[in-house]
SEMAR-54987 format. One record per residue: x, y, z of N, C-alpha, C, O in turn; residue in one letter; residue number from 1. Coordinates in Angstrom, 1 decimal, decimal comma. Example, Ala and Ser with C-alpha at 12.3 -4.5 7.8 and 13.67 -1.06 7.14 Angstrom:
n.X  n.Y  n.Z  ca.X  ca.Y  ca.Z  c.X  c.Y  c.Z  o.X  o.Y  o.Z  residu  num
13,2  -5,7  7,8  12,3  -4,5  7,8  13,2  -3,3  7,8  14,2  -3,3  8,5  A  1 $
12,8  -2,2  7,1  13,7  -1,1  7,1  12,9  0,0  7,9  13,4  1,1  8,0  S  2 $
END
This chain:
n.X  n.Y  n.Z  ca.X  ca.Y  ca.Z  c.X  c.Y  c.Z  o.X  o.Y  o.Z  residu  num
15,5  -1,0  8,0  15,0  -1,8  6,9  16,0  -2,7  6,3  17,1  -2,2  5,9  M  1 $
15,7  -3,9  6,2  16,6  -4,9  5,6  16,4  -4,8  4,0  15,3  -4,5  3,5  S  2 $
17,5  -5,1  3,3  17,5  -5,1  1,9  17,0  -6,4  1,3  17,7  -7,4  1,6  A  3 $
15,9  -6,5  0,6  15,5  -7,7  0,0  15,7  -7,6  -1,5  15,3  -6,6  -2,1  F  4 $
16,4  -8,5  -2,1  16,9  -8,4  -3,5  15,7  -8,7  -4,4  15,7  -8,1  -5,5  K  5 $
14,8  -9,6  -4,1  13,7  -9,9  -4,9  14,0  -10,3  -6,3  13,7  -9,5  -7,3  G  6 $
14,6  -11,5  -6,5  15,0  -11,9  -7,8  13,8  -12,3  -8,8  14,0  -12,5  -9,9  N  7 $
12,6  -12,3  -8,2  11,5  -12,7  -9,1  10,4  -11,6  -9,0  9,2  -11,9  -9,1  R  8 $
10,7  -10,4  -8,9  9,7  -9,3  -8,9  9,0  -9,2  -10,2  9,6  -9,3  -11,3  K  9 $
7,7  -9,0  -10,1  6,9  -8,9  -11,3  6,4  -7,4  -11,5  6,2  -7,0  -12,6  T  10 $
6,3  -6,7  -10,5  5,8  -5,3  -10,6  7,0  -4,4  -10,2  8,0  -4,8  -9,7  N  11 $
6,8  -3,1  -10,5  7,9  -2,1  -10,1  8,0  -2,1  -8,6  9,2  -1,9  -8,1  D  12 $
6,9  -2,2  -7,9  6,9  -2,3  -6,4  6,4  -3,7  -6,1  5,4  -4,1  -6,6  I  13 $
7,2  -4,4  -5,2  6,8  -5,8  -4,9  7,2  -6,1  -3,5  7,6  -5,3  -2,7  D  14 $
7,1  -7,4  -3,2  7,4  -7,9  -1,8  8,8  -7,4  -1,3  9,8  -7,4  -2,0  F  15 $
8,7  -6,9  -0,1  10,0  -6,4  0,6  10,2  -5,0  0,4  11,1  -4,4  1,1  G  16 $
9,5  -4,3  -0,5  9,7  -2,8  -0,6  8,9  -2,1  0,4  8,0  -2,6  1,0  D  17 $
9,3  -0,8  0,6  8,6  0,0  1,6  8,0  1,2  0,8  8,7  1,7  -0,1  Y  18 $
6,8  1,6  1,1  6,1  2,7  0,4  5,5  3,6  1,4  5,2  3,3  2,6  V  19 $
5,2  4,8  0,9  4,4  5,8  1,7  3,0  5,9  1,1  2,9  6,0  -0,1  K  20 $
2,0  5,9  2,0  0,6  6,0  1,6  0,0  7,1  2,4  0,1  7,2  3,6  I  21 $
-0,8  7,9  1,7  -1,5  9,0  2,3  -2,7  8,5  3,2  -3,5  7,7  2,8  E  22 $
-2,7  9,1  4,5  -3,8  8,7  5,4  -4,6  10,0  5,7  -4,1  11,1  5,8  Q  23 $
-5,9  9,8  5,7  -6,9  10,9  6,0  -6,8  11,4  7,4  -6,8  10,6  8,3  Q  24 $
-6,7  12,7  7,6  -6,8  13,3  8,9  -7,8  14,4  8,8  -8,0  15,0  7,8  R  25 $
-8,6  14,6  9,9  -9,6  15,5  9,9  -9,2  16,8  10,6  -8,8  16,7  11,8  Y  26 $
-9,4  17,9  10,0  -9,1  19,2  10,7  -7,6  19,6  10,5  -7,3  20,8  10,8  G  27 $
-6,8  18,8  10,0  -5,4  19,1  9,8  -4,9  18,4  8,5  -5,7  17,7  7,9  V  28 $
-3,7  18,7  8,1  -3,2  18,1  6,8  -3,1  16,6  6,9  -2,8  16,1  8,0  A  29 $
-3,3  15,9  5,8  -3,1  14,4  5,8  -1,7  14,1  6,0  -0,8  14,9  5,8  N  30 $
-1,5  12,9  6,5  -0,1  12,4  6,8  0,2  11,2  5,9  -0,7  10,5  5,4  E  31 $
1,5  11,0  5,7  2,0  9,8  4,9  2,6  8,8  5,8  3,6  9,2  6,5  W  32 $
2,1  7,6  5,8  2,7  6,6  6,7  3,5  5,6  5,9  3,2  5,3  4,7  Y  33 $
4,5  5,0  6,5  5,3  4,0  5,9  4,6  2,6  6,0  4,1  2,2  7,0  V  34 $
4,6  1,9  4,9  4,0  0,6  4,8  4,9  -0,4  4,2  5,7  0,0  3,3  H  35 $
4,9  -1,6  4,6  5,7  -2,7  4,0  4,9  -3,5  3,0  3,7  -3,9  3,3  K  36 $
5,4  -3,7  1,8  4,7  -4,4  0,8  4,9  -5,9  1,0  6,0  -6,4  1,1  V  37 $
3,8  -6,7  1,1  3,9  -8,1  1,3  3,4  -8,9  0,1  3,5  -10,1  0,1  I  38 $
3,0  -8,2  -0,9  2,6  -8,9  -2,2  2,1  -7,9  -3,2  1,7  -6,8  -2,9  G  39 $
2,2  -8,3  -4,5  1,7  -7,4  -5,6  0,9  -8,3  -6,5  1,3  -9,5  -6,8  A  40 $
-0,2  -7,8  -7,0  -1,0  -8,5  -7,9  -1,9  -7,6  -8,7  -1,8  -6,4  -8,6  L  41 $
-2,8  -8,1  -9,5  -3,8  -7,3  -10,2  -5,2  -7,6  -9,7  -5,5  -8,8  -9,4  E  42 $
-6,0  -6,6  -9,4  -7,3  -6,8  -8,8  -8,2  -5,7  -9,2  -7,8  -4,6  -9,7  S  43 $
-9,5  -5,9  -8,9  -10,5  -4,8  -9,1  -11,0  -4,4  -7,7  -12,0  -3,7  -7,7  N  44 $
-10,4  -4,8  -6,6  -10,8  -4,4  -5,3  -9,6  -3,8  -4,5  -8,6  -4,4  -4,4  T  45 $
-9,8  -2,6  -4,0  -8,8  -1,9  -3,2  -9,4  -0,9  -2,3  -10,5  -0,5  -2,5  W  46 $
-8,6  -0,4  -1,3  -9,0  0,7  -0,4  -8,7  2,0  -1,1  -7,5  2,2  -1,6  V  47 $
-9,6  2,9  -1,1  -9,4  4,2  -1,7  -8,4  5,0  -0,9  -8,4  4,9  0,4  E  48 $
-7,6  5,9  -1,5  -6,7  6,8  -0,8  -7,1  8,2  -1,0  -7,7  8,5  -2,0  T  49 $
-6,9  9,1  0,0  -6,3  8,8  1,3  -7,1  7,9  2,1  -8,3  8,0  2,1  P  50 $
-6,4  7,0  2,8  -7,1  5,9  3,6  -7,7  6,5  4,8  -7,1  7,3  5,6  I  51 $
-9,0  6,2  5,1  -9,7  6,6  6,3  -9,6  5,5  7,3  -9,3  4,4  7,0  E  52 $
-9,9  5,9  8,5  -9,8  4,9  9,6  -10,7  3,7  9,3  -10,3  2,5  9,6  I  53 $
-11,9  3,9  8,8  -12,8  2,8  8,5  -12,7  2,4  7,0  -13,7  1,9  6,4  S  54 $
-11,5  2,6  6,4  -11,3  2,3  5,0  -11,7  0,9  4,7  -11,0  -0,1  5,1  G  55 $
-12,7  0,7  3,9  -13,2  -0,6  3,4  -12,8  -0,8  2,0  -12,8  0,2  1,2  K  56 $
-12,5  -2,0  1,6  -12,2  -2,2  0,1  -13,4  -1,9  -0,7  -14,6  -2,2  -0,3  P  57 $
-13,2  -1,4  -1,9  -14,3  -1,0  -2,8  -14,0  -1,8  -4,1  -12,9  -1,9  -4,6  V  58 $
-15,1  -2,4  -4,7  -15,0  -3,1  -6,0  -15,1  -2,0  -7,1  -15,9  -1,1  -7,0  N  59 $
-14,3  -2,2  -8,1  -14,3  -1,3  -9,3  -14,5  -2,1  -10,5  -14,5  -3,3  -10,5  H  60 $
-14,8  -1,3  -11,6  -15,1  -2,0  -12,9  -13,8  -2,4  -13,7  -13,9  -3,2  -14,6  D  61 $
-12,7  -1,9  -13,3  -11,4  -2,2  -14,0  -10,4  -2,9  -13,1  -10,5  -2,8  -11,9  E  62 $
-9,5  -3,6  -13,7  -8,5  -4,4  -13,0  -7,2  -3,5  -13,1  -6,8  -3,2  -14,2  I  63 $
-6,5  -3,3  -12,0  -5,3  -2,5  -12,0  -4,3  -3,2  -11,1  -4,6  -4,1  -10,3  K  64 $
-3,0  -2,8  -11,2  -2,0  -3,3  -10,3  -2,2  -2,8  -8,9  -2,4  -1,6  -8,6  K  65 $
-2,2  -3,7  -7,9  -2,4  -3,3  -6,5  -1,4  -4,0  -5,6  -0,6  -4,9  -6,1  V  66 $
-1,2  -3,5  -4,4  -0,3  -4,0  -3,5  -1,0  -4,4  -2,2  -1,9  -3,7  -1,7  L  67 $
-0,6  -5,5  -1,6  -1,0  -5,9  -0,3  0,0  -5,3  0,7  1,2  -5,6  0,5  N  68 $
-0,4  -4,5  1,6  0,6  -3,8  2,5  0,1  -4,0  4,0  -1,0  -4,3  4,3  V  69 $
1,1  -3,7  4,9  0,9  -3,6  6,3  1,5  -2,3  6,8  2,5  -1,9  6,2  I  70 $
0,9  -1,6  7,7  1,3  -0,3  8,2  2,4  -0,6  9,3  2,1  -1,2  10,3  C  71 $
3,6  -0,1  9,0  4,8  -0,4  9,9  4,6  0,4  11,2  4,3  1,6  11,2  C  72 $
4,7  -0,4  12,3  4,7  0,2  13,6  3,4  0,6  14,2  3,3  1,0  15,3  G  73 $
2,3  0,4  13,4  1,0  0,8  13,9  0,2  -0,5  14,1  -0,1  -0,9  15,3  V  74 $
-0,3  -1,2  13,0  -1,0  -2,4  13,2  -0,4  -3,4  12,1  -0,9  -3,4  11,0  D  75 $
0,5  -4,2  12,5  1,2  -5,0  11,5  0,5  -6,4  11,4  1,1  -7,3  10,8  E  76 $
-0,8  -6,5  11,9  -1,5  -7,7  11,7  -2,6  -7,5  10,6  -3,1  -8,5  10,1  T  77 $
-2,9  -6,3  10,3  -4,0  -6,0  9,3  -3,4  -5,8  7,9  -2,6  -4,9  7,7  E  78 $
-3,7  -6,6  7,0  -3,3  -6,5  5,6  -4,4  -5,9  4,8  -5,5  -6,3  4,9  V  79 $
-4,0  -4,8  4,0  -5,0  -4,2  3,1  -4,4  -4,0  1,8  -3,2  -3,9  1,6  F  80 $
-5,3  -3,8  0,8  -4,9  -3,7  -0,6  -5,1  -2,2  -1,1  -6,2  -1,7  -0,9  R  81 $
-4,0  -1,7  -1,7  -4,1  -0,3  -2,3  -3,6  -0,3  -3,7  -2,8  -1,2  -4,1  V  82 $
-3,9  0,7  -4,5  -3,4  0,9  -5,8  -1,9  1,1  -5,8  -1,5  1,9  -5,0  L  83 $
-1,2  0,5  -6,7  0,2  0,8  -6,8  0,5  2,2  -7,1  1,5  2,8  -6,7  E  84 $
-0,3  2,8  -8,0  -0,1  4,2  -8,4  -0,4  5,2  -7,3  0,0  6,4  -7,4  E  85 $
-1,0  4,8  -6,2  -1,3  5,7  -5,1  -0,1  5,7  -4,1  -0,1  6,4  -3,1  D  86 $
0,9  4,8  -4,3  2,0  4,6  -3,4  3,3  5,3  -3,9  3,5  5,4  -5,1  C  87 $
4,1  5,8  -2,9  5,3  6,4  -3,2  6,4  5,4  -2,7  6,5  5,2  -1,5  V  88 $
7,2  4,9  -3,6  8,3  4,0  -3,3  9,4  4,7  -2,5  9,8  5,8  -2,8  L  89 $
9,8  4,1  -1,4  10,9  4,6  -0,5  12,2  4,0  -1,0  12,4  2,8  -0,9  I  90 $
13,0  4,8  -1,6  14,3  4,3  -2,2  15,3  4,0  -1,0  15,3  4,7  0,0  E  91 $
16,1  2,9  -1,2  17,0  2,6  -0,1  18,4  3,1  -0,5  19,3  2,9  0,3  R  92 $
END
């Protein structure tokens, strides 16, 4: 992981950070996968955690801090949005 200094970060977790997000597994314990943050914003639409295979974004009544992330080493072409509070920051 390269160190990104992020001189204009607006959230506690922002572009260039790595986070762990819980993924739904059936019949066994859930797993935590590493994701790279590619953006941070406020929104009322995000994927619920633990994330399921068919995880679709859900509209909510309130606006919260969210992160746009990609799953490292699995599918780095799909960007999805999750709540910042559902992510665990990986310290460098």
